All heavy atoms as an XYZ file, in Angstrom:
992
protein
N      89.579     99.847    125.195
C      88.829     99.406    124.129
C      87.617    100.449    123.916
O      87.107    100.928    124.865
C      88.099     98.033    124.527
C      86.993     97.556    123.563
S      86.320     95.961    123.930
C      85.391     96.367    125.437
N      87.515    100.769    122.606
C      86.576    101.775    122.252
C      85.333    101.188    121.565
O      85.480    100.198    120.866
C      87.146    102.875    121.326
S      88.435    103.814    122.133
N      84.114    101.671    121.852
C      82.866    101.067    121.292
C      81.915    102.249    120.995
O      81.945    103.208    121.716
C      82.320    100.097    122.321
O      81.091     99.617    121.718
C      81.913    100.723    123.635
N      81.233    102.185    119.961
C      80.218    103.096    119.604
C      79.116    103.125    120.635
O      78.799    102.069    121.115
C      79.719    102.834    118.237
C      80.341    101.509    117.853
C      81.322    101.144    118.888
N      78.553    104.227    120.867
C      77.385    104.346    121.766
C      76.321    105.088    120.897
O      76.560    105.670    119.916
C      77.714    105.069    123.033
O      77.852    106.364    122.835
N      75.057    105.194    121.436
C      74.052    105.924    120.742
C      74.417    107.494    120.578
O      73.897    108.074    119.536
C      72.774    105.849    121.608
C      73.050    104.600    122.412
C      74.512    104.529    122.679
N      75.271    107.930    121.355
C      75.652    109.329    121.257
C      77.154    109.600    121.272
O      77.745    110.193    122.134
C      75.025    110.166    122.372
C      73.560    110.039    122.495
C      72.942    109.208    123.396
C      72.745    110.769    121.574
C      71.556    109.092    123.362
C      71.365    110.537    121.587
C      70.785    109.689    122.520
N      77.847    108.865    120.304
C      79.348    109.066    120.258
C      80.035    107.804    120.425
O      79.726    106.688    120.004
N      81.191    107.859    121.164
C      82.093    106.791    121.342
C      82.460    106.744    122.857
O      82.735    107.747    123.456
C      83.358    106.877    120.479
C      84.355    105.747    120.826
C      83.036    106.857    118.981
N      82.509    105.469    123.347
C      82.916    105.323    124.811
C      84.246    104.442    124.854
O      84.361    103.469    123.975
C      81.860    104.549    125.560
C      80.566    105.404    125.740
C      79.563    104.678    126.490
O      79.611    103.409    126.645
O      78.692    105.399    127.074
N      85.101    104.799    125.595
C      86.375    104.011    125.918
C      86.196    103.270    127.224
O      85.889    103.968    128.207
C      87.567    104.885    125.958
N      86.253    101.978    127.157
C      86.078    101.019    128.284
C      87.369    100.438    128.570
O      88.065     99.858    127.788
C      85.069     99.953    127.924
C      83.781    100.568    127.346
C      84.749     99.118    129.202
C      82.976    101.458    128.290
N      87.638    100.449    129.893
C      88.877     99.717    130.460
C      88.611     98.175    130.302
O      87.614     97.685    131.020
C      89.214    100.024    131.854
C      90.443     99.437    132.380
O      90.799     98.315    131.960
O      90.972    100.081    133.318
N      89.389     97.451    129.448
C      89.000     96.036    129.261
C      89.235     95.130    130.547
O      88.659     94.132    130.666
C      89.978     95.571    128.128
C      91.014     96.671    128.078
C      90.469     97.870    128.609
N      90.054     95.636    131.400
C      90.380     94.850    132.668
C      89.267     94.960    133.685
O      88.988     94.026    134.343
C      91.701     95.344    133.260
N      88.705     96.213    133.752
C      87.641     96.427    134.776
C      86.285     96.633    134.305
O      85.347     96.515    134.988
C      88.061     97.711    135.595
O      87.898     98.832    134.781
C      89.331     97.558    136.234
N      86.091     96.970    132.995
C      84.836     97.266    132.404
C      84.286     98.581    132.753
O      83.171     98.979    132.363
N      85.087     99.491    133.297
C      84.666    100.781    133.747
C      84.855    101.768    132.566
O      85.759    101.636    131.766
C      85.329    101.338    134.952
O      86.806    101.369    134.661
C      85.170    100.475    136.202
N      83.958    102.741    132.531
C      84.042    103.810    131.486
C      85.311    104.737    131.791
O      85.424    105.274    132.865
C      82.810    104.754    131.570
C      82.780    105.842    130.551
C      82.651    105.276    129.157
C      81.548    106.673    130.817
N      86.151    104.842    130.789
C      87.385    105.680    130.914
C      87.098    107.097    130.457
O      87.402    108.094    131.100
C      88.602    105.136    130.172
C      89.738    105.913    130.197
C      88.913    103.710    130.681
N      86.423    107.177    129.212
C      85.987    108.486    128.707
C      84.879    108.224    127.686
O      84.735    107.151    127.246
C      87.162    109.302    128.118
C      88.034    108.602    127.067
C      89.245    108.009    127.335
C      87.755    108.511    125.710
N      89.738    107.496    126.188
C      88.890    107.805    125.144
C      86.786    108.882    124.876
C      88.958    107.394    123.852
C      86.928    108.564    123.493
C      87.939    107.855    123.025
N      84.216    109.398    127.391
C      83.113    109.354    126.414
C      83.228    110.697    125.575
O      83.643    111.720    126.124
C      81.772    109.336    127.087
C      80.658    109.562    126.112
N      79.988    108.591    125.527
C      80.106    110.737    125.762
C      79.072    109.062    124.761
N      79.093    110.439    124.877
N      82.967    110.591    124.289
C      82.990    111.728    123.418
C      81.811    111.683    122.586
O      81.389    110.700    121.994
C      84.298    111.901    122.604
O      84.218    113.063    121.850
C      84.445    110.655    121.647
N      81.118    112.925    122.419
C      80.116    113.017    121.394
C      80.586    113.491    120.090
O      79.883    113.586    119.199
C      79.087    114.096    121.933
C      78.398    113.635    123.184
O      78.282    112.467    123.434
O      77.962    114.564    123.956
N      81.924    113.783    120.040
C      82.579    114.368    118.838
C      83.075    113.286    117.863
O      83.863    113.703    116.929
C      83.751    115.223    119.281
C      83.271    116.432    120.121
O      82.078    116.878    119.906
O      84.035    116.917    120.921
N      82.798    112.045    117.999
C      83.247    111.057    117.078
C      82.064    109.975    116.847
O      81.356    109.742    117.716
C      84.459    110.355    117.649
N      82.186    109.415    115.633
C      81.258    108.290    115.356
C      81.952    106.994    115.486
O      81.383    105.954    115.673
C      80.783    108.529    113.848
C      80.184    109.781    113.607
O      79.363    110.328    114.450
O      80.523    110.450    112.521
N      83.354    106.949    115.315
C      84.048    105.716    115.401
C      85.568    106.051    115.877
O      85.940    107.205    115.617
C      84.160    104.970    114.086
N      86.063    105.274    116.596
C      87.568    105.379    116.974
C      88.344    104.063    116.673
O      87.830    103.016    116.929
C      87.764    105.760    118.483
C      89.150    105.739    118.887
C      86.927    106.984    118.827
N      89.545    104.197    116.020
C      90.220    102.971    115.677
C      91.677    103.211    115.788
O      92.189    104.409    115.783
C      89.957    102.543    114.202
C      89.877    103.694    113.246
C      90.920    103.865    112.431
C      88.657    104.422    113.079
C      90.892    104.953    111.520
C      88.705    105.440    112.162
C      89.780    105.698    111.358
N      92.530    102.158    115.953
C      93.924    102.221    116.050
C      94.557    102.138    114.637
O      94.206    101.326    113.797
C      94.467    101.047    116.944
C      95.995    101.145    117.111
O      96.704    100.935    116.041
O      96.380    101.411    118.247
N      95.474    103.103    114.358
C      96.199    103.169    113.102
C      97.658    103.445    113.354
O      98.016    104.480    113.820
C      95.615    104.287    112.119
C      96.267    104.256    110.865
C      94.111    104.142    111.941
N      98.466    102.448    113.121
C      99.903    102.699    113.327
C     100.270    103.076    114.768
O     101.243    103.754    115.011
N      99.565    102.579    115.705
C      99.786    102.898    117.118
C      99.236    104.248    117.639
O      99.351    104.652    118.743
N      98.435    104.902    116.695
C      97.734    106.121    117.092
C      96.229    105.795    117.189
O      95.718    105.032    116.337
C      97.904    107.240    116.091
C      99.255    107.849    115.981
C      99.332    108.708    114.736
C      99.605    108.644    117.161
N      95.566    106.462    118.117
C      94.099    106.227    118.211
C      93.410    107.414    117.343
O      93.799    108.629    117.595
C      93.704    106.435    119.671
C      92.266    105.967    119.998
C      92.142    104.474    119.648
C      92.023    106.193    121.538
N      92.749    107.031    116.375
C      92.082    108.031    115.448
C      90.640    107.984    115.618
O      89.954    106.857    115.492
C      92.603    107.726    113.962
C      91.913    108.539    112.981
C      94.097    107.747    113.864
N      90.136    109.177    115.713
C      88.609    109.325    115.743
C      88.067    109.806    114.473
O      88.674    110.721    113.859
C      88.225    110.355    116.847
N      86.970    109.263    114.031
C      86.255    109.685    112.799
C      85.026    110.359    113.150
O      84.156    109.726    113.841
C      86.051    108.537    111.954
C      85.531    108.898    110.476
O      85.427    110.062    110.185
O      85.141    107.911    109.794
N      84.766    111.621    112.802
C      83.518    112.332    112.982
C      83.077    112.978    111.609
O      83.850    113.793    111.126
C      83.649    113.338    114.100
N      81.962    112.599    111.212
C      81.537    113.218    109.964
C      80.585    114.413    110.175
O      79.822    114.402    111.063
C      80.743    112.147    109.079
C      81.653    111.106    108.645
C      82.843    111.526    107.882
O      82.744    112.435    107.052
N      83.977    110.903    108.115
N      80.711    115.502    109.552
C      81.625    115.759    108.335
C      83.001    116.226    108.771
O      83.778    116.590    107.868
C      80.749    116.773    107.550
C      80.138    117.629    108.587
C      79.888    116.675    109.726
N      83.377    116.464    110.056
C      84.668    117.042    110.426
C      85.817    116.323    109.993
O      86.843    116.977    109.559
C      84.655    117.230    111.891
N      85.709    115.054    109.851
C      86.919    114.241    109.453
C      87.656    113.561    110.526
O      87.040    113.255    111.702
N      88.848    113.290    110.309
C      89.696    112.439    111.227
C      90.540    113.388    112.235
O      90.955    114.426    111.846
C      90.642    111.596    110.457
C      89.966    110.626    109.442
C      91.058    109.906    108.619
C      89.113    109.635    110.185
N      90.776    112.807    113.362
C      91.673    113.524    114.377
C      92.332    112.328    115.206
O      91.731    111.410    115.457
C      90.935    114.380    115.264
N      93.628    112.597    115.553
C      94.284    111.795    116.447
C      93.830    112.170    117.867
O      93.794    113.337    118.173
C      95.799    111.880    116.386
N      93.538    111.155    118.670
C      93.094    111.472    120.122
C      93.829    110.720    121.085
O      94.504    109.717    120.821
C      91.530    111.039    120.286
C      90.695    111.861    119.346
C      91.332    109.565    120.020
N      93.876    111.338    122.308
C      94.635    110.716    123.475
C      93.944    109.557    123.976
O      92.704    109.682    124.302
C      94.760    111.834    124.541
C      95.529    111.362    125.747
O      95.753    110.188    125.907
O      95.949    112.299    126.522
N      94.510    108.338    123.960
C      93.782    107.179    124.508
C      93.376    107.222    125.827
O      92.380    106.623    126.302
C      94.904    106.013    124.316
C      95.964    106.594    123.503
C      95.920    108.061    123.555
N      93.985    108.024    126.739
C      93.701    108.111    128.087
C      92.447    109.047    128.383
O      91.730    108.816    129.371
C      94.886    108.672    128.983
N      92.279    110.015    127.515
C      91.228    111.069    127.787
C      90.137    111.237    126.665
O      89.172    111.867    126.893
C      91.855    112.421    128.080
O      92.510    112.840    126.858
C      92.905    112.368    129.220
N      90.580    110.827    125.375
C      89.792    111.066    124.248
C      89.897    112.458    123.763
O      89.192    112.831    122.717
N      90.762    113.294    124.291
C      91.062    114.679    123.791
C      91.721    114.641    122.505
O      92.595    113.856    122.224
C      91.789    115.334    124.968
C      92.184    116.888    124.623
C      93.045    117.420    125.755
N      94.301    116.764    125.832
C      95.437    117.035    125.004
N      95.333    117.843    124.092
N      96.505    116.366    125.296
N      91.358    115.564    121.625
C      91.988    115.697    120.349
C      93.464    116.140    120.506
O      93.737    117.152    121.164
C      91.211    116.591    119.362
O      89.859    116.128    119.230
C      91.882    116.786    118.043
N      94.417    115.375    119.917
C      95.761    115.772    119.906
C      96.128    116.619    118.748
O      96.824    117.654    118.776
C      96.604    114.481    119.965
C      96.510    113.605    121.100
C      97.335    112.313    120.901
C      97.030    114.343    122.353
N      95.634    116.210    117.561
C      95.756    116.971    116.329
C      94.823    116.494    115.247
O      94.434    115.395    115.201
C      97.196    116.898    115.787
C      97.846    115.505    115.637
C      97.611    114.877    114.518
C      98.579    115.015    116.614
C      98.219    113.522    114.353
C      99.141    113.636    116.530
C      98.968    113.095    115.346
N      94.490    117.484    114.430
C      93.521    117.285    113.378
C      94.152    116.621    112.183
O      95.219    116.924    111.753
C      92.935    118.655    112.952
C      91.820    118.561    111.892
O      91.152    117.555    111.926
O      91.732    119.533    111.184
N      93.454    115.717    111.627
C      93.831    114.940    110.408
C      92.793    115.262    109.240
O      92.850    114.673    108.179
C      93.884    113.432    110.641
C      94.995    112.971    111.585
C      94.787    111.550    111.934
C      96.367    113.113    110.976
N      91.950    116.192    109.521
C      90.961    116.687    108.560
C      91.690    117.132    107.246
O      92.762    117.662    107.266
N      90.966    116.978    106.154
C      91.509    117.465    104.875
C      92.366    116.470    104.193
O      92.849    116.702    103.063
N      92.588    115.309    104.794
C      93.437    114.297    104.182
C      92.602    113.392    103.317
O      91.537    112.933    103.770
C      94.142    113.487    105.272
C      95.097    114.258    106.132
C      95.671    113.367    107.176
C      96.134    114.902    105.316
N      93.086    113.131    102.161
C      92.322    112.335    101.191
C      92.402    110.875    101.624
O      91.414    110.057    101.587
C      92.849    112.445     99.907
C      92.075    111.617     98.820
C      92.559    112.058     97.466
O      92.095    112.944     96.864
O      93.486    111.288     96.961
N      93.584    110.405    102.101
C      93.822    109.009    102.553
C      94.670    109.002    103.787
O      95.593    109.749    103.932
C      94.586    108.291    101.417
O      93.935    108.517    100.155
C      94.681    106.817    101.699
N      94.312    108.073    104.598
C      95.270    107.785    105.843
C      95.574    106.366    105.781
O      94.786    105.476    105.620
C      94.493    108.125    107.164
C      95.356    107.752    108.370
C      94.094    109.614    107.167
N      96.893    106.130    105.932
C      97.437    104.689    105.811
C      98.182    104.353    107.059
O      98.785    105.214    107.641
C      98.376    104.606    104.657
C      97.830    105.059    103.266
C      99.060    105.194    102.400
C      96.899    104.121    102.736
N      98.023    103.137    107.490
C      98.833    102.681    108.598
C     100.067    101.977    108.136
O      99.975    101.227    107.103
C      98.069    101.773    109.599
C      97.581    100.525    108.949
O      97.042    100.530    107.890
N      97.779     99.479    109.675
N     101.159    102.120    108.867
C     102.361    101.429    108.577
C     102.112     99.925    108.922
O     101.219     99.643    109.667
C     103.527    101.917    109.474
N     102.908     99.040    108.436
C     102.659     97.641    108.706
C     103.033     97.292    110.179
O     102.738     96.186    110.542
C     103.520     96.841    107.736
C     103.024     96.980    106.324
C     103.698     95.993    105.410
N     103.260     96.210    104.013
C     103.943     96.240    102.974
N     105.263     95.990    103.087
N     103.424     96.474    101.830
N     103.708     98.178    110.754
C     104.017     97.882    112.274
C     103.485     99.076    113.063
O     102.757     99.964    112.522
C     105.462     97.845    112.452
O     106.078     99.090    112.130
C     106.149     96.768    111.619
N     103.748     99.053    114.302
C     103.199    100.098    115.262
C     104.170    101.312    115.259
O     104.262    101.939    116.277
C     103.035     99.633    116.590
C     102.057     98.392    116.703
C     100.621     98.922    116.236
O     100.195     99.939    116.717
O     100.003     98.244    115.387
N     104.829    101.742    114.092
C     105.654    102.808    114.078
C     105.092    104.178    113.648
O     105.779    105.094    113.495
C     106.857    102.532    113.261
C     107.760    101.330    113.779
N     108.533    101.539    114.860
C     107.826    100.060    113.472
C     109.144    100.331    115.111
N     108.699     99.462    114.237
N     103.782    104.208    113.415
C     103.186    105.508    113.113
C     102.221    105.333    111.962
O     101.928    104.297    111.498
N     101.622    106.521    111.755
C     100.673    106.639    110.706
C     101.179    107.476    109.596
O     101.623    108.610    109.819
C      99.297    107.274    111.386
C      98.160    107.690    110.499
C      96.875    107.503    111.389
C      98.341    109.092    110.081
N     100.961    107.020    108.414
C     101.419    107.823    107.155
C     100.100    108.392    106.630
O      99.152    107.714    106.330
C     101.977    106.848    106.113
C     103.367    106.219    106.636
C     102.375    107.651    104.837
C     104.458    107.206    106.920
N     100.116    109.674    106.428
C      98.914    110.327    105.812
C      99.345    110.937    104.488
O     100.432    111.330    104.273
C      98.411    111.453    106.767
O      99.433    112.360    106.914
N      98.374    110.806    103.560
C      98.508    111.249    102.104
C      97.420    112.360    101.967
O      96.186    111.993    102.043
C      98.346    110.128    101.159
C      98.461    110.622     99.742
C      99.412    109.037    101.429
N      97.735    113.515    101.848
C      96.783    114.681    101.819
C      96.760    115.464    100.522
O      97.937    115.640     99.846
N      95.589    115.967    100.093
C      95.408    116.881     99.025
C      94.438    117.983     99.464
O      93.525    117.678    100.221
C      94.807    116.114     97.771
C      95.856    115.432     97.032
C      95.339    114.853     95.740
N      94.685    115.935     94.939
C      93.428    115.791     94.456
N      92.747    114.691     94.608
N      92.933    116.748     93.794
N      94.663    119.102     98.821
C      93.739    120.158     99.114
C      92.889    120.403     97.842
O      93.362    120.101     96.766
C      94.485    121.502     99.385
C      95.277    121.477    100.652
C      95.985    122.771    100.865
C      96.853    122.582    102.273
N      97.615    123.809    102.497
N      91.631    120.783     98.131
C      90.754    121.029     96.983
C      91.323    122.068     95.934
O      91.853    123.032     96.334
C      89.355    121.561     97.377
C      88.457    121.794     96.299
C      88.698    120.444     98.381
N      91.361    121.554     94.696
C      91.936    122.522     93.612
C      93.340    122.561     93.525
O      93.977    123.280     92.764
N      94.048    121.696     94.197
C      95.524    121.616     94.217
C      95.856    120.130     93.862
O      95.511    119.245     94.653
C      96.118    121.991     95.484
C      97.610    122.178     95.444
O      98.219    121.708     94.533
O      98.095    122.865     96.456
N      96.698    119.893     92.786
C      97.028    118.574     92.507
C      98.236    117.970     93.220
O      98.493    116.845     93.141
C      97.285    118.446     90.953
C      96.003    118.394     90.177
O      94.928    118.040     90.748
O      96.031    118.680     88.966
N      98.919    118.866     93.978
C     100.053    118.392     94.809
C      99.491    117.454     95.933
O      98.402    117.518     96.384
C     100.823    119.558     95.387
C     101.513    120.307     94.276
C     102.242    121.483     94.912
N     101.271    122.427     95.562
C     101.605    123.472     96.408
N     102.884    123.684     96.657
N     100.656    124.160     96.876
N     100.413    116.558     96.386
C     100.124    115.646     97.469
C     101.142    115.800     98.614
O     102.345    115.899     98.351
C     100.175    114.194     96.948
O      99.233    114.061     95.847
C      99.729    113.210     98.022
N     100.597    115.935     99.841
C     101.469    116.038    100.955
C     101.492    114.717    101.746
O     100.536    114.097    101.950
C     100.897    117.122    101.940
C     101.179    118.423    101.530
C     102.204    119.221    102.043
C     100.453    119.266    100.553
N     102.116    120.432    101.405
C     101.020    120.515    100.517
C      99.322    119.022     99.852
C     100.593    121.484     99.677
C      98.860    120.025     98.975
C      99.449    121.262     98.956
N     102.717    114.288    102.151
C     102.991    113.058    102.829
C     103.445    113.467    104.260
O     104.344    114.291    104.419
C     103.992    112.117    102.205
C     103.681    111.628    100.771
C     104.813    110.929    100.197
C     102.403    110.894    100.753
N     102.889    112.814    105.278
C     103.408    113.229    106.649
C     103.275    111.872    107.484
O     102.647    110.866    107.128
C     102.503    114.199    107.270
O     101.181    113.770    107.356
N     104.100    111.922    108.563
C     104.200    110.796    109.511
C     103.821    111.229    110.907
O     104.354    112.249    111.370
C     105.637    110.220    109.408
C     105.999    109.189    110.538
C     105.229    107.883    110.356
C     107.457    108.963    110.535
N     102.939    110.597    111.558
C     102.655    110.814    112.901
C     102.914    109.505    113.756
O     102.414    108.472    113.447
C     101.050    111.201    113.040
N     103.816    109.759    114.755
C     104.215    108.639    115.609
C     103.406    108.609    116.810
O     102.900    109.679    117.263
C     105.725    108.674    115.845
C     106.567    108.352    114.688
C     107.997    108.239    115.082
C     108.796    107.823    113.900
N     109.848    106.864    114.194
N     103.250    107.510    117.476
C     102.514    107.529    118.739
C     103.106    108.483    119.681
O     104.326    108.663    119.712
C     102.618    106.091    119.272
C     102.878    105.214    118.033
C     103.647    106.112    117.050
N     102.324    109.163    120.573
C     102.724    110.031    121.585
C     103.379    111.348    121.087
O     104.251    111.927    121.732
C     103.642    109.418    122.587
C     103.065    108.032    123.032
N     102.006    107.890    123.763
C     103.538    106.745    122.816
C     101.707    106.620    123.953
N     102.616    105.952    123.385
N     103.082    111.724    119.822
C     103.565    112.989    119.251
C     102.566    114.087    119.265
O     101.272    113.740    119.274
C     104.117    112.871    117.819
O     103.105    112.353    117.041
C     105.311    111.874    117.812
N     102.841    115.262    119.246
C     101.919    116.447    119.273
C     101.332    116.742    117.957
O     100.294    117.346    117.849
C     102.638    117.707    119.819
N     102.089    116.345    116.865
C     101.506    116.670    115.518
C     102.267    115.883    114.505
O     103.395    115.430    114.826
C     101.794    118.165    115.218
N     101.709    115.657    113.278
C     102.464    114.944    112.270
C     103.639    115.599    111.808
O     103.723    116.867    111.848
C     101.368    114.846    111.191
C     100.070    115.225    111.762
C     100.411    116.044    112.883
N     104.622    114.840    111.384
C     105.935    115.401    110.855
C     105.750    115.378    109.290
O     105.600    114.263    108.771
C     107.018    114.600    111.339
C     108.420    115.033    110.624
C     109.549    114.377    111.252
N     109.588    112.879    111.128
C     110.218    112.174    110.170
N     110.917    112.852    109.247
N     110.109    110.887    110.134
N     105.934    116.518    108.629
C     105.822    116.492    107.163
C     106.983    115.777    106.606
O     108.132    115.894    107.083
C     105.948    118.020    106.802
C     105.627    118.771    108.028
C     105.969    117.849    109.162
N     106.710    114.842    105.676
C     107.797    114.131    104.992
C     108.065    114.717    103.602
O     109.229    114.507    103.151
C     107.273    112.635    104.719
C     106.974    111.803    106.025
C     106.373    110.444    105.654
C     108.330    111.651    106.768
N     107.177    115.439    102.971
C     107.401    116.066    101.732
C     106.291    116.304    100.860
O     105.105    115.873    101.261
N     106.442    116.957     99.756
C     105.273    117.293     98.841
C     105.630    116.603     97.455
O     106.716    116.688     97.013
C     105.130    118.777     98.648
C     104.054    119.099     97.695
C     104.901    119.414    100.038
N     104.754    115.951     96.910
C     104.821    115.424     95.591
C     104.061    116.341     94.659
O     102.957    116.716     94.937
C     104.218    113.943     95.596
C     104.219    113.377     94.196
C     104.819    113.073     96.599
N     104.696    116.691     93.527
C     104.035    117.772     92.671
C     102.857    117.365     91.835
O     102.393    118.060     91.053
C     105.250    118.174     91.744
C     106.104    117.039     91.749
C     106.022    116.325     93.075
N     102.345    116.136     92.161
C     101.175    115.674     91.377
C     100.380    114.767     92.295
O     100.767    114.580     93.477
C     101.601    114.842     90.124
C     102.767    113.893     90.366
C     102.650    112.694     90.990
C     104.100    114.330     90.009
C     103.697    111.903     91.237
C     105.175    113.566     90.236
C     105.011    112.292     90.914
O     106.111    111.479     91.173
N      99.170    114.389     91.817
C      98.209    113.601     92.605
C      98.785    112.136     92.703
O      99.207    111.626     91.622
C      96.842    113.728     92.032
C      95.781    112.952     92.785
C      94.453    113.256     92.257
N      93.444    112.751     93.227
C      92.723    111.665     93.081
N      93.046    110.809     91.901
N      91.853    111.257     93.924
N      98.593    111.461     93.800
C      98.917    110.066     93.956
C      97.635    109.353     94.471
O      96.772    109.977     95.083
C     100.102    109.806     94.776
C     101.424    110.485     94.310
C      99.862    110.195     96.247
N      97.622    108.021     94.356
C      96.467    107.260     94.853
C      96.870    105.791     95.013
O      98.005    105.459     94.677
C      95.184    107.435     93.949
C      95.412    106.889     92.534
C      95.108    105.659     92.078
C      96.008    107.567     91.379
N      95.460    105.459     90.782
C      96.013    106.685     90.302
C      96.573    108.868     91.242
C      96.489    106.972     89.076
C      97.003    109.098     90.032
C      97.082    108.266     88.905
N      96.022    105.013     95.576
C      96.274    103.561     95.892
C      97.549    103.397     96.518
O      98.411    102.598     96.128
C      96.183    102.752     94.585
C      94.870    102.663     93.954
O      93.917    102.841     94.625
O      94.784    102.355     92.733
N      97.751    104.012     97.704
C      98.978    104.014     98.451
C      99.019    102.940     99.475
O      97.984    102.546     99.978
C      99.281    105.355     99.119
S      99.296    106.790     98.065
N     100.191    102.370     99.742
C     100.358    101.515    100.752
C     101.695    101.817    101.541
O     102.681    102.374    100.896
C     100.566    100.022    100.251
N     101.677    101.763    102.896
C     102.861    102.120    103.647
C     103.442    101.046    104.318
O     102.926    100.035    104.666
C     102.413    103.135    104.711
N     104.856    101.143    104.570
C     105.665    100.233    105.359
C     106.400    100.994    106.461
O     106.032    102.162    106.637
N     107.329    100.249    107.082
C     108.054    100.955    108.125
C     108.886    102.160    107.718
O     109.072    103.092    108.377
C     108.970     99.989    108.841
C     108.268     99.024    109.790
C     109.268     98.232    110.513
O     110.306     98.677    110.999
O     108.979     96.927    110.590
N     109.467    102.026    106.480
C     110.285    103.125    106.082
C     109.992    103.542    104.605
O     110.787    104.376    104.053
C     111.799    102.574    106.000
C     112.300    102.203    107.359
C     113.753    101.874    107.320
N     114.169    101.577    108.723
C     114.631    100.351    109.130
N     114.679     99.404    108.176
N     114.968    100.169    110.298
N     108.941    103.146    104.010
C     108.595    103.620    102.688
C     107.068    103.599    102.494
O     106.314    102.973    103.293
C     109.273    102.733    101.689
O     108.710    101.457    101.808
N     106.652    104.416    101.477
C     105.300    104.464    100.993
C     105.371    104.293     99.536
O     106.186    104.871     98.850
C     104.608    105.679    101.505
C     105.251    106.937    101.022
C     103.050    105.647    101.145
N     104.427    103.509     98.919
C     104.387    103.255     97.482
C     102.940    103.778     97.095
O     101.979    103.483     97.729
C     104.673    101.882     97.039
C     103.660    100.882     97.739
C     104.597    101.694     95.690
N     102.873    104.528     95.997
C     101.636    105.087     95.495
C     101.588    104.938     93.953
O     102.674    104.997     93.311
C     101.449    106.579     95.830
S     101.418    106.837     97.578
N     100.417    104.860     93.458
C     100.185    104.994     91.982
C     100.268    106.336     91.641
O      99.729    107.230     92.288
C      98.826    104.356     91.671
C      98.740    104.057     90.138
C      97.693    103.049     89.816
N      97.874    101.725     90.421
C      98.640    100.769     89.997
N      99.319    100.960     88.884
N      98.770     99.572     90.577
N     100.951    106.683     90.518
C     101.192    108.043     90.008
C     100.641    108.217     88.556
O     100.305    107.120     87.860
C     102.636    108.460     90.084
C     103.068    108.433     91.526
C     103.509    107.637     89.246
N     100.439    109.407     88.076
C     100.043    109.624     86.675
C     100.831    108.693     85.745
O     101.980    108.520     85.872
C     100.267    111.092     86.424
C     100.118    111.706     87.742
C     100.738    110.712     88.721
N     100.182    108.237     84.652
C     100.779    107.295     83.737
C     100.711    105.800     84.174
O     101.345    104.912     83.638
N      99.861    105.609     85.315
C      99.634    104.220     85.835
C     100.882    103.599     86.232
O     101.073    102.352     85.998
C      98.852    103.382     84.863
C      98.097    102.326     85.538
O      97.730    102.533     86.740
O      97.838    101.273     84.913
N     101.856    104.324     86.717
C     103.096    103.871     87.304
C     103.072    103.810     88.796
O     102.197    104.452     89.412
C     104.224    104.796     86.814
C     104.443    105.020     85.411
C     104.957    103.832     84.650
O     105.844    103.139     85.216
N     104.330    103.329     83.546
N     104.080    103.125     89.379
C     104.158    103.113     90.890
C     105.440    103.800     91.207
O     106.459    103.623     90.566
C     104.246    101.641     91.359
C     102.924    100.813     91.262
C     103.159     99.396     91.695
C     101.805    101.447     92.112
N     105.353    104.655     92.291
C     106.490    105.289     92.733
C     106.694    104.889     94.277
O     105.648    104.699     94.921
C     106.465    106.867     92.751
C     106.943    107.380     91.422
O     107.029    106.746     90.434
N     107.140    108.717     91.391
N     107.939    104.789     94.726
C     108.255    104.466     96.083
C     109.085    105.562     96.678
O     110.001    106.112     96.070
C     109.111    103.087     96.158
C     108.268    101.963     95.621
C     109.439    102.882     97.589
C     109.068    100.719     95.492
N     108.582    106.082     97.889
C     109.409    107.030     98.606
C     109.786    106.519     99.888
O     109.018    105.802    100.536
C     108.450    108.345     98.874
C     108.053    109.024     97.649
C     108.877    110.078     96.890
C     106.903    108.886     96.799
N     108.171    110.440     95.737
C     106.942    109.768     95.747
C     105.801    108.029     97.010
C     105.996    109.789     94.746
C     104.846    108.128     95.983
C     104.903    109.010     94.947
N     111.062    106.687    100.267
C     111.509    106.235    101.520
C     111.565    107.446    102.517
O     111.672    108.507    102.195
C     112.961    105.589    101.447
O     113.820    106.567    100.887
C     112.845    104.355    100.603
N     111.441    107.163    103.842
C     111.571    108.125    104.838
C     112.235    107.547    106.057
O     112.424    106.310    106.179
C     110.179    108.707    105.201
C     109.147    107.573    105.713
C     109.083    107.243    107.078
C     108.398    106.929    104.802
C     108.271    106.310    107.479
C     107.581    105.917    105.253
C     107.481    105.614    106.612
O     106.597    104.648    106.987
N     112.561    108.422    106.984
C     113.252    108.004    108.221
C     112.347    108.343    109.374
O     111.737    109.287    109.423
C     114.617    108.617    108.429
C     115.524    108.118    107.359
C     116.926    108.843    107.484
N     117.632    108.511    106.316
C     118.893    108.095    106.373
N     119.481    108.002    107.551
N     119.540    107.794    105.271
């Protein structure tokens, strides 16, 4: 169980109440699709190891992070400043880095993810659905 402290975030073992780890590098930590994600402003998001709090991989630069409806991973929707393309990726629990799913040649928004698909609003106020494995 993670809880904010005056100087970062602490992970507490719910069974014993003992401190497992502490980090000054995050303002909040939350579970997204089975991954533990730390939020530190202005650095952004990072996936962290639940046992140690160590950063596994950076999620910074992503405009939106979505969780799947089950514990099968985290779908991220990212854009770079000055670039209208959108990158979709999937990070499963216990992986070293997100797996790229593909690039959409335009900006998307208002996305929702499921176990095998992601749906987003696209230009023209339409909805597109992309499936992945």
